[in-house]
ZAKOL-284222 format. One record per residue (C-alpha): residue in three letters; x, y, z. Coordinates in steps of 0.1 Angstrom, whole numbers, plus 5000, padded with zeros to 4 digits. Example, Ala and Ser with C-alpha at 12.3 -4.5 7.8 and 13.67 -1.06 7.14 Angstrom:
BEGIN
+------+------+------+------+
! type !    x !    y !    z !
+------+------+------+------+
!  ALA ! 5123 ! 4955 ! 5078 !
!  SER ! 5137 ! 4989 ! 5071 !
+------+------+------+------+
This chain:
BEGIN
+------+------+------+------+
! type !    x !    y !    z !
+------+------+------+------+
!  UNK ! 5001 ! 5000 ! 4999 !
!  UNK ! 5025 ! 5024 ! 5008 !
!  UNK ! 5048 ! 5015 ! 4978 !
!  UNK ! 5077 ! 5003 ! 4998 !
!  UNK ! 5112 ! 4999 ! 4982 !
!  UNK ! 5147 ! 4985 ! 4992 !
!  UNK ! 5180 ! 5000 ! 4989 !
!  UNK ! 5210 ! 4980 ! 4982 !
!  UNK ! 5215 ! 4974 ! 5020 !
!  UNK ! 5179 ! 4960 ! 5026 !
!  UNK ! 5168 ! 4990 ! 5042 !
!  UNK ! 5132 ! 5007 ! 5037 !
!  UNK ! 5133 ! 5039 ! 5014 !
!  UNK ! 5101 ! 5059 ! 5011 !
!  UNK ! 5104 ! 5092 ! 4989 !
!  UNK ! 5089 ! 5125 ! 5004 !
!  UNK ! 5066 ! 5127 ! 4977 !
!  UNK ! 5053 ! 5091 ! 4979 !
!  UNK ! 5050 ! 5096 ! 5017 !
!  UNK ! 5029 ! 5127 ! 5012 !
!  UNK ! 5008 ! 5107 ! 4986 !
!  UNK ! 5002 ! 5080 ! 5010 !
!  UNK ! 4994 ! 5103 ! 5038 !
!  UNK ! 4968 ! 5121 ! 5017 !
!  UNK ! 4954 ! 5087 ! 5008 !
!  UNK ! 4947 ! 5076 ! 5044 !
!  UNK ! 4934 ! 5111 ! 5052 !
!  UNK ! 4908 ! 5105 ! 5025 !
!  UNK ! 4899 ! 5071 ! 5036 !
!  UNK ! 4894 ! 5083 ! 5071 !
!  UNK ! 4871 ! 5111 ! 5059 !
!  UNK ! 4851 ! 5088 ! 5041 !
!  UNK ! 4848 ! 5064 ! 5070 !
!  UNK ! 4839 ! 5093 ! 5093 !
!  UNK ! 4806 ! 5102 ! 5072 !
!  UNK ! 4796 ! 5066 ! 5069 !
!  UNK ! 4766 ! 5055 ! 5091 !
!  UNK ! 4774 ! 5030 ! 5121 !
!  UNK ! 4757 ! 4999 ! 5114 !
!  UNK ! 4757 ! 4988 ! 5149 !
!  UNK ! 4736 ! 5018 ! 5159 !
!  UNK ! 4701 ! 5014 ! 5173 !
!  UNK ! 4684 ! 5018 ! 5141 !
!  UNK ! 4658 ! 4995 ! 5129 !
!  UNK ! 4655 ! 5004 ! 5091 !
!  UNK ! 4676 ! 4991 ! 5062 !
!  UNK ! 4702 ! 5017 ! 5055 !
!  UNK ! 4732 ! 5023 ! 5033 !
!  UNK ! 4763 ! 5029 ! 5057 !
!  UNK ! 4778 ! 5052 ! 5030 !
!  UNK ! 4752 ! 5073 ! 5016 !
!  UNK ! 4724 ! 5068 ! 5043 !
!  UNK ! 4700 ! 5058 ! 5014 !
!  UNK ! 4669 ! 5043 ! 5028 !
!  UNK ! 4656 ! 5019 ! 5000 !
!  UNK ! 4619 ! 5017 ! 4987 !
!  UNK ! 4599 ! 4986 ! 4996 !
!  UNK ! 4605 ! 4966 ! 4965 !
!  UNK ! 4643 ! 4970 ! 4969 !
!  UNK ! 4639 ! 4959 ! 5005 !
!  UNK ! 4618 ! 4929 ! 4996 !
!  UNK ! 4643 ! 4919 ! 4971 !
!  UNK ! 4673 ! 4921 ! 4996 !
!  UNK ! 4654 ! 4903 ! 5022 !
!  UNK ! 4646 ! 4874 ! 4997 !
!  UNK ! 4681 ! 4874 ! 4979 !
!  UNK ! 4693 ! 4843 ! 4998 !
!  UNK ! 4659 ! 4824 ! 4997 !
!  UNK ! 4659 ! 4831 ! 4958 !
!  UNK ! 4693 ! 4819 ! 4954 !
!  UNK ! 4688 ! 4788 ! 4974 !
!  UNK ! 4658 ! 4779 ! 4955 !
!  UNK ! 4677 ! 4780 ! 4922 !
!  UNK ! 4705 ! 4761 ! 4938 !
!  UNK ! 4682 ! 4734 ! 4948 !
!  UNK ! 4665 ! 4734 ! 4913 !
!  UNK ! 4698 ! 4732 ! 4897 !
!  UNK ! 4710 ! 4703 ! 4919 !
!  UNK ! 4677 ! 4683 ! 4911 !
!  UNK ! 4679 ! 4689 ! 4875 !
!  UNK ! 4715 ! 4677 ! 4872 !
!  UNK ! 4715 ! 4650 ! 4897 !
!  UNK ! 4680 ! 4636 ! 4903 !
!  UNK ! 4662 ! 4641 ! 4870 !
!  UNK ! 4693 ! 4648 ! 4849 !
!  UNK ! 4676 ! 4670 ! 4827 !
!  UNK ! 4708 ! 4692 ! 4826 !
!  UNK ! 4743 ! 4689 ! 4824 !
!  UNK ! 4766 ! 4699 ! 4852 !
!  UNK ! 4781 ! 4726 ! 4829 !
!  UNK ! 4749 ! 4744 ! 4824 !
!  UNK ! 4747 ! 4778 ! 4839 !
!  UNK ! 4721 ! 4789 ! 4867 !
!  UNK ! 4701 ! 4816 ! 4852 !
!  UNK ! 4710 ! 4851 ! 4868 !
!  UNK ! 4684 ! 4866 ! 4893 !
!  UNK ! 4677 ! 4903 ! 4886 !
!  UNK ! 4675 ! 4921 ! 4921 !
!  UNK ! 4669 ! 4955 ! 4928 !
!  UNK ! 4696 ! 4973 ! 4950 !
!  UNK ! 4702 ! 5007 ! 4965 !
!  UNK ! 4712 ! 5020 ! 4930 !
!  UNK ! 4679 ! 5008 ! 4913 !
!  UNK ! 4658 ! 5038 ! 4903 !
!  UNK ! 4621 ! 5042 ! 4895 !
!  UNK ! 4617 ! 5046 ! 4857 !
!  UNK ! 4592 ! 5074 ! 4847 !
!  UNK ! 4569 ! 5072 ! 4818 !
!  UNK ! 4582 ! 5089 ! 4787 !
!  UNK ! 4562 ! 5114 ! 4766 !
!  UNK ! 4565 ! 5089 ! 4738 !
!  UNK ! 4547 ! 5061 ! 4757 !
!  UNK ! 4519 ! 5086 ! 4770 !
!  UNK ! 4514 ! 5093 ! 4733 !
!  UNK ! 4512 ! 5057 ! 4724 !
!  UNK ! 4487 ! 5051 ! 4752 !
!  UNK ! 4466 ! 5079 ! 4739 !
!  UNK ! 4467 ! 5065 ! 4701 !
!  UNK ! 4459 ! 5031 ! 4716 !
!  UNK ! 4429 ! 5043 ! 4733 !
!  UNK ! 4416 ! 5063 ! 4703 !
!  UNK ! 4424 ! 5030 ! 4680 !
!  UNK ! 4402 ! 5009 ! 4707 !
!  UNK ! 4373 ! 5033 ! 4705 !
!  UNK ! 4370 ! 5036 ! 4668 !
!  UNK ! 4374 ! 4997 ! 4666 !
!  UNK ! 4343 ! 4993 ! 4687 !
!  UNK ! 4324 ! 5019 ! 4668 !
!  UNK ! 4332 ! 5000 ! 4637 !
!  UNK ! 4320 ! 4967 ! 4652 !
!  UNK ! 4285 ! 4983 ! 4665 !
!  UNK ! 4278 ! 4999 ! 4631 !
!  UNK ! 4279 ! 4965 ! 4613 !
!  UNK ! 4250 ! 4952 ! 4636 !
!  UNK ! 4230 ! 4987 ! 4639 !
!  UNK ! 4231 ! 5020 ! 4627 !
!  UNK ! 4242 ! 5043 ! 4654 !
!  UNK ! 4238 ! 5081 ! 4650 !
!  UNK ! 4277 ! 5091 ! 4654 !
!  UNK ! 4268 ! 5130 ! 4658 !
!  UNK ! 4250 ! 5119 ! 4689 !
!  UNK ! 4275 ! 5092 ! 4701 !
!  UNK ! 4305 ! 5117 ! 4698 !
!  UNK ! 4283 ! 5144 ! 4720 !
!  UNK ! 4292 ! 5121 ! 4749 !
!  UNK ! 4325 ! 5120 ! 4767 !
!  UNK ! 4338 ! 5084 ! 4754 !
!  UNK ! 4372 ! 5084 ! 4772 !
!  UNK ! 4381 ! 5067 ! 4804 !
!  UNK ! 4384 ! 5105 ! 4820 !
!  UNK ! 4365 ! 5134 ! 4812 !
!  UNK ! 4391 ! 5152 ! 4788 !
!  UNK ! 4376 ! 5188 ! 4800 !
!  UNK ! 4393 ! 5178 ! 4833 !
!  UNK ! 4420 ! 5154 ! 4828 !
!  UNK ! 4441 ! 5139 ! 4801 !
!  UNK ! 4437 ! 5105 ! 4786 !
!  UNK ! 4460 ! 5090 ! 4812 !
!  UNK ! 4440 ! 5104 ! 4841 !
!  UNK ! 4464 ! 5133 ! 4850 !
!  UNK ! 4442 ! 5165 ! 4860 !
!  UNK ! 4445 ! 5196 ! 4839 !
!  UNK ! 4469 ! 5220 ! 4854 !
!  UNK ! 4461 ! 5256 ! 4858 !
!  UNK ! 4487 ! 5283 ! 4855 !
!  UNK ! 4482 ! 5299 ! 4890 !
!  UNK ! 4508 ! 5326 ! 4884 !
!  UNK ! 4486 ! 5341 ! 4858 !
!  UNK ! 4459 ! 5349 ! 4887 !
!  UNK ! 4485 ! 5367 ! 4909 !
!  UNK ! 4496 ! 5390 ! 4881 !
!  UNK ! 4459 ! 5396 ! 4873 !
!  UNK ! 4449 ! 5406 ! 4908 !
!  UNK ! 4480 ! 5429 ! 4911 !
!  UNK ! 4468 ! 5446 ! 4878 !
!  UNK ! 4434 ! 5447 ! 4890 !
!  UNK ! 4445 ! 5467 ! 4921 !
!  UNK ! 4468 ! 5487 ! 4901 !
!  UNK ! 4498 ! 5471 ! 4915 !
!  UNK ! 4499 ! 5482 ! 4951 !
!  UNK ! 4531 ! 5478 ! 4969 !
!  UNK ! 4538 ! 5483 ! 5005 !
!  UNK ! 4564 ! 5510 ! 5014 !
!  UNK ! 4584 ! 5501 ! 5044 !
!  UNK ! 4595 ! 5535 ! 5051 !
!  UNK ! 4560 ! 5545 ! 5059 !
!  UNK ! 4550 ! 5510 ! 5075 !
!  UNK ! 4538 ! 5512 ! 5111 !
!  UNK ! 4562 ! 5496 ! 5136 !
!  UNK ! 4569 ! 5470 ! 5150 !
!  UNK ! 4568 ! 5446 ! 5121 !
!  UNK ! 4566 ! 5407 ! 5120 !
!  UNK ! 4578 ! 5385 ! 5091 !
!  UNK ! 4561 ! 5352 ! 5084 !
!  UNK ! 4582 ! 5329 ! 5063 !
!  UNK ! 4573 ! 5298 ! 5042 !
!  UNK ! 4600 ! 5276 ! 5053 !
!  UNK ! 4600 ! 5250 ! 5024 !
!  UNK ! 4597 ! 5279 ! 4998 !
!  UNK ! 4630 ! 5295 ! 5016 !
!  UNK ! 4646 ! 5262 ! 5016 !
!  UNK ! 4641 ! 5256 ! 4978 !
!  UNK ! 4653 ! 5291 ! 4969 !
!  UNK ! 4684 ! 5290 ! 4988 !
!  UNK ! 4691 ! 5257 ! 4974 !
!  UNK ! 4687 ! 5264 ! 4938 !
!  UNK ! 4720 ! 5269 ! 4929 !
!  UNK ! 4742 ! 5237 ! 4936 !
!  UNK ! 4776 ! 5257 ! 4936 !
!  UNK ! 4763 ! 5276 ! 4967 !
!  UNK ! 4754 ! 5247 ! 4986 !
!  UNK ! 4776 ! 5237 ! 5018 !
!  UNK ! 4790 ! 5202 ! 5023 !
!  UNK ! 4770 ! 5192 ! 5055 !
!  UNK ! 4735 ! 5193 ! 5069 !
!  UNK ! 4748 ! 5214 ! 5097 !
!  UNK ! 4763 ! 5239 ! 5076 !
!  UNK ! 4732 ! 5239 ! 5056 !
!  UNK ! 4709 ! 5245 ! 5085 !
!  UNK ! 4733 ! 5273 ! 5096 !
!  UNK ! 4728 ! 5289 ! 5061 !
!  UNK ! 4690 ! 5289 ! 5066 !
!  UNK ! 4693 ! 5303 ! 5103 !
!  UNK ! 4716 ! 5332 ! 5088 !
!  UNK ! 4691 ! 5338 ! 5061 !
!  UNK ! 4664 ! 5344 ! 5085 !
!  UNK ! 4684 ! 5367 ! 5107 !
!  UNK ! 4694 ! 5386 ! 5074 !
!  UNK ! 4658 ! 5390 ! 5066 !
!  UNK ! 4649 ! 5402 ! 5100 !
!  UNK ! 4676 ! 5430 ! 5095 !
!  UNK ! 4664 ! 5438 ! 5059 !
!  UNK ! 4628 ! 5444 ! 5067 !
!  UNK ! 4633 ! 5458 ! 5103 !
!  UNK ! 4615 ! 5429 ! 5118 !
!  UNK ! 4617 ! 5421 ! 5155 !
!  UNK ! 4594 ! 5388 ! 5151 !
!  UNK ! 4600 ! 5362 ! 5125 !
!  UNK ! 4579 ! 5329 ! 5121 !
!  UNK ! 4595 ! 5301 ! 5107 !
!  UNK ! 4563 ! 5280 ! 5093 !
!  UNK ! 4568 ! 5246 ! 5078 !
!  UNK ! 4546 ! 5221 ! 5060 !
!  UNK ! 4534 ! 5187 ! 5074 !
!  UNK ! 4543 ! 5155 ! 5049 !
!  UNK ! 4517 ! 5128 ! 5056 !
!  UNK ! 4516 ! 5095 ! 5043 !
!  UNK ! 4478 ! 5099 ! 5033 !
!  UNK ! 4475 ! 5133 ! 5019 !
!  UNK ! 4456 ! 5151 ! 4993 !
!  UNK ! 4486 ! 5168 ! 4981 !
!  UNK ! 4503 ! 5133 ! 4970 !
!  UNK ! 4492 ! 5134 ! 4935 !
!  UNK ! 4507 ! 5171 ! 4931 !
!  UNK ! 4540 ! 5162 ! 4950 !
!  UNK ! 4544 ! 5133 ! 4926 !
!  UNK ! 4536 ! 5155 ! 4896 !
!  UNK ! 4564 ! 5183 ! 4908 !
!  UNK ! 4590 ! 5153 ! 4913 !
!  UNK ! 4583 ! 5145 ! 4876 !
!  UNK ! 4569 ! 5110 ! 4885 !
!  UNK ! 4603 ! 5099 ! 4897 !
!  UNK ! 4605 ! 5101 ! 4936 !
!  UNK ! 4643 ! 5107 ! 4950 !
!  UNK ! 4657 ! 5082 ! 4968 !
!  UNK ! 4649 ! 5083 ! 5007 !
!  UNK ! 4682 ! 5097 ! 5027 !
!  UNK ! 4680 ! 5095 ! 5065 !
!  UNK ! 4698 ! 5124 ! 5081 !
!  UNK ! 4716 ! 5111 ! 5113 !
!  UNK ! 4739 ! 5142 ! 5125 !
!  UNK ! 4752 ! 5176 ! 5114 !
!  UNK ! 4783 ! 5163 ! 5100 !
!  UNK ! 4767 ! 5142 ! 5075 !
!  UNK ! 4775 ! 5155 ! 5039 !
!  UNK ! 4745 ! 5166 ! 5015 !
!  UNK ! 4738 ! 5139 ! 4988 !
!  UNK ! 4743 ! 5146 ! 4951 !
!  UNK ! 4719 ! 5166 ! 4933 !
!  UNK ! 4702 ! 5178 ! 4967 !
!  UNK ! 4676 ! 5201 ! 4950 !
!  UNK ! 4666 ! 5177 ! 4922 !
!  UNK ! 4667 ! 5144 ! 4939 !
!  UNK ! 4666 ! 5149 ! 4978 !
!  UNK ! 4640 ! 5173 ! 4980 !
!  UNK ! 4617 ! 5156 ! 4955 !
!  UNK ! 4610 ! 5129 ! 4982 !
!  UNK ! 4584 ! 5140 ! 5009 !
!  UNK ! 4600 ! 5121 ! 5035 !
!  UNK ! 4633 ! 5137 ! 5030 !
!  UNK ! 4617 ! 5168 ! 5033 !
!  UNK ! 4599 ! 5161 ! 5066 !
!  UNK ! 4636 ! 5151 ! 5082 !
!  UNK ! 4652 ! 5179 ! 5069 !
!  UNK ! 4626 ! 5204 ! 5085 !
!  UNK ! 4630 ! 5184 ! 5117 !
!  UNK ! 4666 ! 5185 ! 5117 !
!  UNK ! 4663 ! 5225 ! 5110 !
!  UNK ! 4638 ! 5229 ! 5138 !
!  UNK ! 4663 ! 5211 ! 5163 !
!  UNK ! 4691 ! 5232 ! 5150 !
!  UNK ! 4671 ! 5264 ! 5156 !
!  UNK ! 4663 ! 5256 ! 5189 !
!  UNK ! 4700 ! 5255 ! 5198 !
!  UNK ! 4705 ! 5291 ! 5187 !
!  UNK ! 4702 ! 5324 ! 5205 !
!  UNK ! 4684 ! 5348 ! 5182 !
!  UNK ! 4698 ! 5383 ! 5176 !
!  UNK ! 4675 ! 5412 ! 5189 !
!  UNK ! 4647 ! 5392 ! 5173 !
!  UNK ! 4619 ! 5369 ! 5186 !
!  UNK ! 4618 ! 5335 ! 5164 !
!  UNK ! 4587 ! 5312 ! 5162 !
!  UNK ! 4595 ! 5277 ! 5147 !
!  UNK ! 4570 ! 5251 ! 5137 !
!  UNK ! 4577 ! 5214 ! 5135 !
!  UNK ! 4548 ! 5191 ! 5126 !
!  UNK ! 4518 ! 5201 ! 5149 !
!  UNK ! 4537 ! 5221 ! 5175 !
!  UNK ! 4553 ! 5254 ! 5176 !
!  UNK ! 4582 ! 5269 ! 5198 !
!  UNK ! 4594 ! 5304 ! 5205 !
!  UNK ! 4632 ! 5314 ! 5207 !
!  UNK ! 4639 ! 5347 ! 5225 !
!  UNK ! 4672 ! 5366 ! 5224 !
!  UNK ! 4677 ! 5366 ! 5259 !
!  UNK ! 4693 ! 5332 ! 5260 !
!  UNK ! 4661 ! 5317 ! 5278 !
!  UNK ! 4651 ! 5280 ! 5268 !
!  UNK ! 4625 ! 5277 ! 5240 !
!  UNK ! 4589 ! 5278 ! 5250 !
!  UNK ! 4561 ! 5259 ! 5234 !
!  UNK ! 4534 ! 5283 ! 5220 !
!  UNK ! 4502 ! 5263 ! 5227 !
!  UNK ! 4477 ! 5288 ! 5207 !
!  UNK ! 4497 ! 5281 ! 5175 !
!  UNK ! 4496 ! 5242 ! 5176 !
!  UNK ! 4480 ! 5235 ! 5144 !
!  UNK ! 4471 ! 5203 ! 5123 !
!  UNK ! 4472 ! 5225 ! 5092 !
!  UNK ! 4490 ! 5204 ! 5064 !
!  UNK ! 4500 ! 5231 ! 5043 !
!  UNK ! 4521 ! 5261 ! 5054 !
!  UNK ! 4500 ! 5283 ! 5029 !
!  UNK ! 4472 ! 5283 ! 5053 !
!  UNK ! 4492 ! 5279 ! 5086 !
!  UNK ! 4512 ! 5311 ! 5081 !
!  UNK ! 4479 ! 5332 ! 5085 !
!  UNK ! 4473 ! 5316 ! 5117 !
!  UNK ! 4508 ! 5331 ! 5126 !
!  UNK ! 4498 ! 5364 ! 5108 !
!  UNK ! 4467 ! 5369 ! 5130 !
!  UNK ! 4486 ! 5357 ! 5163 !
!  UNK ! 4512 ! 5385 ! 5156 !
!  UNK ! 4484 ! 5411 ! 5150 !
!  UNK ! 4467 ! 5400 ! 5183 !
!  UNK ! 4505 ! 5404 ! 5198 !
!  UNK ! 4507 ! 5440 ! 5190 !
!  UNK ! 4524 ! 5440 ! 5155 !
!  UNK ! 4511 ! 5466 ! 5134 !
!  UNK ! 4526 ! 5453 ! 5100 !
!  UNK ! 4529 ! 5417 ! 5091 !
!  UNK ! 4549 ! 5405 ! 5063 !
!  UNK ! 4544 ! 5372 ! 5046 !
!  UNK ! 4575 ! 5358 ! 5025 !
!  UNK ! 4564 ! 5331 ! 4998 !
!  UNK ! 4566 ! 5330 ! 4960 !
!  UNK ! 4532 ! 5310 ! 4958 !
!  UNK ! 4500 ! 5324 ! 4944 !
!  UNK ! 4481 ! 5303 ! 4969 !
!  UNK ! 4494 ! 5323 ! 4999 !
!  UNK ! 4481 ! 5356 ! 4980 !
!  UNK ! 4446 ! 5344 ! 4972 !
!  UNK ! 4444 ! 5329 ! 5009 !
!  UNK ! 4456 ! 5362 ! 5023 !
!  UNK ! 4429 ! 5381 ! 5004 !
!  UNK ! 4402 ! 5357 ! 5020 !
!  UNK ! 4418 ! 5362 ! 5055 !
!  UNK ! 4422 ! 5399 ! 5053 !
!  UNK ! 4386 ! 5404 ! 5040 !
!  UNK ! 4372 ! 5383 ! 5066 !
!  UNK ! 4393 ! 5385 ! 5099 !
!  UNK ! 4419 ! 5414 ! 5097 !
!  UNK ! 4400 ! 5441 ! 5076 !
!  UNK ! 4423 ! 5469 ! 5098 !
!  UNK ! 4457 ! 5453 ! 5097 !
!  UNK ! 4484 ! 5463 ! 5073 !
!  UNK ! 4496 ! 5431 ! 5058 !
!  UNK ! 4520 ! 5426 ! 5028 !
!  UNK ! 4534 ! 5397 ! 5008 !
!  UNK ! 4571 ! 5394 ! 4998 !
!  UNK ! 4574 ! 5378 ! 4965 !
!  UNK ! 4595 ! 5376 ! 4933 !
!  UNK ! 4633 ! 5374 ! 4927 !
!  UNK ! 4658 ! 5400 ! 4915 !
!  UNK ! 4644 ! 5431 ! 4899 !
!  UNK ! 4609 ! 5414 ! 4902 !
!  UNK ! 4611 ! 5415 ! 4940 !
!  UNK ! 4583 ! 5434 ! 4955 !
!  UNK ! 4559 ! 5435 ! 4985 !
!  UNK ! 4523 ! 5434 ! 4975 !
!  UNK ! 4502 ! 5453 ! 4997 !
!  UNK ! 4473 ! 5428 ! 5004 !
!  UNK ! 4455 ! 5451 ! 5026 !
!  UNK ! 4454 ! 5476 ! 4998 !
!  UNK ! 4443 ! 5451 ! 4973 !
!  UNK ! 4412 ! 5442 ! 4996 !
!  UNK ! 4403 ! 5478 ! 4999 !
!  UNK ! 4405 ! 5483 ! 4960 !
!  UNK ! 4387 ! 5452 ! 4948 !
!  UNK ! 4362 ! 5452 ! 4977 !
!  UNK ! 4359 ! 5428 ! 5008 !
!  UNK ! 4333 ! 5409 ! 4993 !
!  UNK ! 4353 ! 5401 ! 4961 !
!  UNK ! 4384 ! 5393 ! 4984 !
!  UNK ! 4365 ! 5369 ! 5004 !
!  UNK ! 4353 ! 5352 ! 4970 !
!  UNK ! 4388 ! 5350 ! 4957 !
!  UNK ! 4395 ! 5314 ! 4973 !
!  UNK ! 4364 ! 5302 ! 4957 !
!  UNK ! 4374 ! 5311 ! 4923 !
!  UNK ! 4411 ! 5301 ! 4925 !
!  UNK ! 4398 ! 5266 ! 4938 !
!  UNK ! 4369 ! 5262 ! 4909 !
!  UNK ! 4393 ! 5274 ! 4880 !
!  UNK ! 4421 ! 5248 ! 4891 !
!  UNK ! 4446 ! 5244 ! 4921 !
!  UNK ! 4471 ! 5220 ! 4935 !
!  UNK ! 4443 ! 5195 ! 4944 !
!  UNK ! 4416 ! 5204 ! 4921 !
!  UNK ! 4416 ! 5201 ! 4882 !
!  UNK ! 4411 ! 5229 ! 4862 !
!  UNK ! 4392 ! 5233 ! 4828 !
!  UNK ! 4409 ! 5224 ! 4796 !
!  UNK ! 4419 ! 5257 ! 4778 !
!  UNK ! 4402 ! 5277 ! 4803 !
!  UNK ! 4423 ! 5300 ! 4824 !
!  UNK ! 4418 ! 5322 ! 4858 !
!  UNK ! 4419 ! 5360 ! 4842 !
!  UNK ! 4385 ! 5356 ! 4827 !
!  UNK ! 4365 ! 5342 ! 4858 !
!  UNK ! 4384 ! 5370 ! 4878 !
!  UNK ! 4372 ! 5397 ! 4855 !
!  UNK ! 4337 ! 5385 ! 4856 !
!  UNK ! 4338 ! 5384 ! 4893 !
!  UNK ! 4350 ! 5421 ! 4896 !
!  UNK ! 4325 ! 5432 ! 4870 !
!  UNK ! 4293 ! 5420 ! 4886 !
!  UNK ! 4285 ! 5417 ! 4923 !
!  UNK ! 4262 ! 5390 ! 4917 !
!  UNK ! 4291 ! 5365 ! 4916 !
!  UNK ! 4308 ! 5377 ! 4949 !
!  UNK ! 4273 ! 5376 ! 4966 !
!  UNK ! 4268 ! 5340 ! 4954 !
!  UNK ! 4302 ! 5330 ! 4968 !
!  UNK ! 4296 ! 5348 ! 5002 !
!  UNK ! 4262 ! 5329 ! 5004 !
!  UNK ! 4281 ! 5297 ! 4998 !
!  UNK ! 4308 ! 5306 ! 5025 !
!  UNK ! 4279 ! 5313 ! 5051 !
!  UNK ! 4262 ! 5279 ! 5042 !
!  UNK ! 4297 ! 5260 ! 5049 !
!  UNK ! 4300 ! 5276 ! 5082 !
!  UNK ! 4339 ! 5274 ! 5086 !
!  UNK ! 4352 ! 5264 ! 5120 !
!  UNK ! 4363 ! 5296 ! 5139 !
!  UNK ! 4393 ! 5277 ! 5151 !
!  UNK ! 4408 ! 5274 ! 5117 !
!  UNK ! 4421 ! 5307 ! 5122 !
+------+------+------+------+
């Protein structure tokens, strides 16, 4: 290993360059071993000791059954060779294809989807041809019905729902309200800032070259960003609000779509020194369980910090903890305990809590159209006198939308109707209508009060729970 050589006297001779090279190789091996998971830890799941990848169920099944499958083939081979003598001794045993940690889920390509559509159309017309030989159907009447497995006005031929362009609604609302922006120089102090945690994680992780090496350094990066935002917006309170990721969720279809039908591998976060996996944003963050682990790790990391001149409220699953800058231990905020799965709605619980706590201006940081639309409904129904803004956009398009001013411009009734319009025209869990956008419905809503009145009546009939916000 050390490339040892002997001189004429039989003495060991190692050059300085070779010695340095060997030292570097040993250091690299030790560094790699230090990042590995200890296989003797009290850990019940099957896990890779080098990458900490947790395999999918089909991979676990193959690994668990590998010995039994191999033994079965060996016994069959012995029987065929020495009992029934159907095979020769030198015949090979067929290889068993088993999935392992490197196996990946194959996604359906666009070509395969087109083939599926063509096959369904061919089947339809072949059936029509058979029927026409027995009786004389009126094709005009037949084709007036939906003849596909899924209604094409709401879904594709594969059953994938029609996706609406949510961002067009945000721009249309801003335009209808004449682009109202919140000026921080005239904003009433004190200021609270509510942050969409996963949105910040994604934006901060968008450039692979700017990612740190370990999870501990990554959590520190997010913490420093939170502190920088507090200084930039002169906020004395920051709420870090995260999503919850459940196994059974109405959002599962949307999360699979965002992951491009290819879930990233499950990676267990064990300690702060663990190195980030490759393709962190594309692969790691496409797995819901990975995101849940990351948010829990960040929560635990934040609890160890002492905020600088700010009050930080951090959520984790259903709980919420408050960190204060006087080095006191974190305390649980019971009134902010919530089972809201989405941070989009949970953030407005924190907005209303901040207003009740004496904050005159509350800023919500998120790029999501859903957050704006929900905010219009909340301000119109629960906080008509508050000053609420939404920080969105990047670069030269970064701005603070004055949600309170939007409600004042379009009217409280129209603002309370916006969540209905958004849901009916397509959102993360509801299909939109094919070739029908969101701008036209918004125009109709603002043009005639009959629509907002109808939605308000529906709102009263639904009788939403007062504890929701």
